N, C-alpha and C positions, 0 to 999 in steps of 0.2 A: 415092669413098664416097657412100653414100646418106644423106640426112637427112630425117626426118619433121618437118615444121613444123606445129604445131597452133595454131589460132587460137582464143583464149579471149576471150569477151565477158562483161562484167558484165551479168548477166541483166536487172536492173532498169533500168540506164542505157540499154541497147540498145533497150528498149521506148519510150524517150523520143525517139529519133532519128526525125525526119520521113521519110516514105516517099520524098520527093524526094531527100533526102540519101543514102538507101540506094541509090536508082536511079543517082545520079551516081557513088557509090562503086563500084557494080557495073561501070559502064563503065570507070572507071579501073583496076579490078582485071583486067578482061578484057584491056585494052591491055597492062598490066604482064605478065600471064601469057603473052600471045602473044609478047612480046619475049623473055622468059626461055626460053620453049619453043623459039623459033626459034634461040636461041643454044646449045641443047642442055643447059641446066641443069635446066629444069622437066620432070619426068617425068609428073606427074599433079597436078591441082588439083580439089578437090571441096568444095562448100559442103554443110552439113548442115541439114536442116529443124530446126524448133524442138524443144527437149527433150521437150515434151509429145507429140510424134509417135513417140517411142522406145518400144521394148519391151525389157525386161530379162529375160534367161533365167537360171535357176539350176537345179541339181539338188538336190532336197530329198527325203530318204528314198527315193532311187532313182528319183524321178519328176522330169521336167522341168516346171518351174513358170514361167509367164510373168506378168510384172507390167507393166502399162501405165506409160509414162513413165519418167523416169530413176529410178535406184535410190534416190537421196537428194535432199533439198532442197539446192540448190546456189546459191552466190552468183554463180559464173561457170559458163558453159556452153561446151562445145566447139562451135564454129560452122563449122569446116571444117578442111581440111588440104591441104598441098602436099608432094609428094615431090620432093626435089631431088637432083641428082647434082653434087657439088662436090669439089674437091681435099681440103679439110679444113674444120674448124669455122670458121676465119676467113673463108674464101671463102663459106661458107653464110651467116654473119652479114652479110657485105657485101651479098649478094644480097637477103636478107630485109629489110635496113634500107631498101631502096627500095620495099617493098610499100606501096601506099596504105592497106591495111587497118590498118596500125599506128596510124592516127588514131583507130580505134575499138576495137582489140583488142590484147591482148598475144600474142606469138608464142613458143611454146616450140619450140626447135630441138633435136632429139635424133638422134644417130647411129643408123642402122638397119643390120641385117645379115640375111642369109639363115640360117635355123636349120639348113639342110642342110649348110652349110660352116662355121658358127660364127664367121664373120667379118663 
């Protein structure tokens, strides 16, 4: 099974973390990602730029409209994601529980499937 793991950060609290701490965390995360990738569980891992760099698209009155930044003011922001291959939710939780990012973020684990086969 595939699981999408979304990393959610408290927007205001994350601004208070010193750059040195982020840099150290980044190195820990790289090592962790490499380990899980070598073992065949981690399929993809990507960090996201800050919410202000986003563009939101909608169709309004038949026209595509772009708005800079996130759609709404948010307390938490999506900071990245990992795609895992695991037997079941318990195995996915076990893997995610070792991620260093848990010191700074909550992680939502959600089963994922291909829409072409519905599973």
